[in-house]
C-alpha positions as CSV (number, residue, x, y, z in Angstrom):
1,M,123.8,0.3,-12.4
2,G,124.4,-2.1,-15.2
3,E,122.8,-2.4,-18.7
4,F,122.7,-5.7,-20.4
5,R,120.4,-8.0,-22.4
6,Y,118.9,-11.4,-22.0
7,E,119.5,-13.6,-25.0
8,G,118.2,-17.1,-25.7
9,I,116.0,-19.3,-27.7
10,V,112.2,-19.8,-27.0
11,V,111.9,-23.5,-26.3
12,E,108.5,-23.9,-27.8
13,T,109.3,-22.2,-31.1
14,G,113.1,-22.4,-31.5
15,E,113.1,-18.6,-32.2
16,P,116.0,-16.5,-30.8
17,F,115.2,-13.6,-28.6
18,T,116.9,-10.5,-27.1
19,V,115.4,-8.5,-24.2
20,P,117.2,-5.4,-23.1
21,A,117.4,-4.8,-19.3
22,V,118.9,-2.5,-16.6
23,F,120.0,-3.6,-13.2
24,V,120.0,-1.0,-10.4
25,M,121.9,-1.6,-7.2
26,R,122.4,0.3,-3.9
27,V,125.7,-0.4,-2.3
28,R,126.6,0.4,1.3
29,D,130.1,-0.4,2.7
30,G,130.9,-2.6,-0.3
31,K,127.8,-4.7,0.0
32,I,124.7,-4.7,-2.2
33,V,121.8,-3.7,0.1
34,E,119.1,-3.4,-2.5
35,S,118.7,-4.3,-6.2
36,R,116.1,-4.0,-8.8
37,D,116.0,-5.1,-12.4
38,Y,114.0,-3.6,-15.2
39,L,113.4,-5.2,-18.6
40,D,111.5,-4.6,-21.8
41,H,108.3,-6.4,-20.9
42,L,106.7,-5.9,-24.3
43,R,109.7,-7.5,-26.1
44,S,109.7,-10.3,-23.6
45,A,106.0,-10.9,-24.2
46,Q,106.6,-10.8,-28.0
47,A,109.4,-13.4,-27.7
48,R,106.9,-15.7,-25.8
49,G,104.2,-15.2,-28.4
50,Q,102.0,-13.3,-25.9
51,L,102.2,-9.8,-27.1
52,D,98.7,-9.6,-28.4
53,D,97.3,-11.0,-25.1
54,V,99.3,-8.4,-23.1
55,L,98.2,-5.5,-25.3
56,A,94.6,-6.6,-25.0
57,A,94.9,-6.8,-21.2
58,V,96.3,-3.3,-21.2
59,R,93.5,-1.9,-23.4
60,Q,90.9,-3.7,-21.3
61,H,92.4,-2.2,-18.1
62,H,92.4,1.3,-19.5
63,D,88.9,1.0,-20.9
64,S,87.3,0.1,-17.6
């Protein structure tokens, strides 16, 4: 398992962003046989200026 963060600049706005993430690996005989990564989707949506849309979609999903 590894913990890290994506860092960069949103091209459209020029704003910097940081998104924390975790990488989980299953290793067998010294080889990676499975991997998954998990990141903070809300912070990612916020960096792209889409947080309000994501939250509205979640609310709509739970209201139906």
